C-alpha positions as CSV (number, residue, x, y, z in Angstrom):
1,X,-2.2,64.3,45.8
2,X,-1.4,65.6,49.2
3,X,1.2,62.9,49.8
4,X,2.9,63.9,46.5
5,X,3.0,67.5,47.5
6,X,4.4,66.6,51.0
7,X,7.1,64.4,49.4
8,X,8.0,67.1,47.0
9,X,8.2,69.6,49.9
10,X,10.4,67.2,51.9
11,X,12.7,66.7,48.9
12,X,12.9,70.5,48.4
13,X,13.8,71.1,52.0
14,X,16.3,68.3,52.1
15,X,18.1,69.6,49.0
16,X,18.1,73.3,50.0
17,X,20.2,75.3,49.4
18,X,20.8,73.1,46.3
19,X,24.6,73.9,45.9
20,X,27.5,72.1,47.5
21,X,29.3,73.9,50.4
22,X,32.5,74.3,48.2
23,X,30.5,76.0,45.5
24,X,28.8,78.3,48.0
25,X,32.2,79.2,49.6
26,X,33.5,80.1,46.2
27,X,30.4,82.2,45.6
28,X,31.0,84.0,48.9
29,X,34.6,84.7,48.0
30,X,33.7,86.1,44.6
31,X,30.8,88.1,46.0
32,X,33.0,89.7,48.7
33,X,35.7,90.5,46.1
34,X,33.0,92.1,44.0
35,X,31.9,94.4,46.9
36,X,35.5,95.7,47.3
37,X,36.0,96.1,43.5
38,X,32.8,97.9,43.0
39,X,33.3,100.2,46.0
40,X,36.8,101.3,44.7
41,X,35.7,101.6,41.1
42,X,32.8,103.9,42.0
43,X,35.2,106.0,44.1
44,X,37.3,106.5,41.0
45,X,34.4,107.0,38.5
46,X,32.6,109.4,40.9
47,X,35.9,111.4,41.4
48,X,35.6,111.1,45.2
49,X,39.2,110.2,46.0
50,X,40.0,113.8,46.8
51,X,37.0,114.2,49.0
52,X,37.8,111.0,50.9
53,X,41.5,112.1,51.1
54,X,40.4,115.4,52.8
55,X,38.3,113.3,55.2
56,X,41.3,111.2,56.0
57,X,43.4,114.3,56.7
58,X,40.8,115.6,59.1
59,X,41.0,112.3,60.9
60,X,44.7,112.7,61.3
61,X,46.2,110.9,58.4
62,X,48.9,112.9,56.6
63,X,48.7,112.9,52.8
64,X,45.1,111.7,52.8
65,X,44.8,111.3,49.1
66,X,47.8,109.0,49.0
67,X,46.1,106.9,51.7
68,X,42.9,106.8,49.7
69,X,44.8,105.8,46.5
70,X,46.6,103.1,48.5
71,X,43.2,101.7,49.7
72,X,41.8,102.0,46.3
73,X,44.7,100.1,44.7
74,X,44.4,97.4,47.4
75,X,40.7,97.1,46.8
76,X,41.1,96.7,43.1
77,X,44.2,94.5,42.9
78,X,43.2,92.6,46.0
79,X,39.6,92.2,44.8
80,X,40.7,90.7,41.5
81,X,43.1,88.3,43.2
82,X,40.5,87.4,45.8
83,X,37.9,86.7,43.2
84,X,40.3,84.2,41.6
85,X,41.2,82.7,44.9
86,X,44.8,83.9,45.1
87,X,46.3,84.8,48.6
88,X,42.7,84.7,50.0
89,X,43.9,84.4,53.6
90,X,46.3,87.3,53.5
91,X,44.1,89.6,51.3
92,X,41.2,88.9,53.8
93,X,43.4,90.2,56.6
94,X,44.0,93.4,54.7
95,X,40.4,93.9,53.9
96,X,39.5,93.2,57.5
97,X,41.9,95.9,58.6
98,X,40.4,98.4,56.1
99,X,36.9,97.6,57.4
100,X,38.0,97.9,61.1
101,X,39.5,101.3,60.4
102,X,36.4,102.3,58.5
103,X,34.2,101.3,61.4
104,X,36.4,103.4,63.8
105,X,36.7,106.4,61.6
106,X,33.3,106.5,60.0
107,X,30.6,104.0,60.8
108,X,30.7,103.6,64.6
109,X,29.5,107.3,65.0
110,X,26.5,106.4,63.0
111,X,25.5,103.4,65.2
112,X,24.9,99.8,64.2
113,X,22.3,100.0,61.4
114,X,22.9,101.0,57.8
115,X,19.3,101.3,56.5
116,X,15.7,101.5,57.8
117,X,16.8,101.9,61.5
118,X,19.8,104.1,60.9
119,X,22.2,105.6,58.3
120,X,25.8,104.6,57.7
121,X,26.2,102.3,60.6
122,X,28.5,99.3,61.1
123,X,26.3,96.3,60.4
124,X,27.5,95.7,56.8
125,X,31.1,96.1,57.7
126,X,30.6,93.6,60.5
127,X,29.1,91.0,58.3
128,X,31.9,91.5,55.7
129,X,34.5,90.9,58.4
130,X,32.8,87.7,59.3
131,X,32.6,86.6,55.7
132,X,36.3,87.5,55.3
133,X,37.2,85.3,58.3
134,X,35.3,82.4,56.6
135,X,37.2,83.0,53.4
136,X,40.5,83.1,55.2
137,X,39.7,79.9,57.1
138,X,38.8,78.1,53.9
139,X,42.0,79.2,52.3
140,X,44.1,78.1,55.3
141,X,42.4,74.8,55.4
142,X,43.0,74.1,51.8
143,X,46.7,74.7,52.4
144,X,46.7,72.2,55.3
145,X,45.3,69.4,53.1
C-alpha cells in the first residue's frame, strides 16, 4: 500500500504541472492580455478616465484625458490582439512602456509591495513586465523557426 502511494506521488510530481510548455505559454499570453483588457474596461465602466486624465496633467502630461483614452484604446485593442497571439512582440513592448511609466508616475512612490506589506507598490507591474518579456521572446522565437 505504501509503495503504491509512493509510486503515485512520484508519478504526480513527474507530470506536474500537467500541461505542455507551449500550452502554458499560451495561457500566460491570454492571462496577461486579460489583465490589460479588464483594467481598461473597468476604467471606462467606472468613469475614471477623467480622474486619471487630471492626474496625468498634474504629472506634466498636457491633455491628460487624451493620453488616458490613448492608453485605454491601446489596452483594449492590444489586449484583444495579444490574446489571439497577433503582434505579441510589439504589443508587449508597448505594454512594458505603459507599465514602466506607471511605475515611475504612480507605483514607485508607494514602495515595492501591493498588498499585505504595502499599498499600490510596484511588484505586480514588475512581474507583468517579466511576463511580457517572456511573451515577446516566444513570439520572436516562433518567427525565427
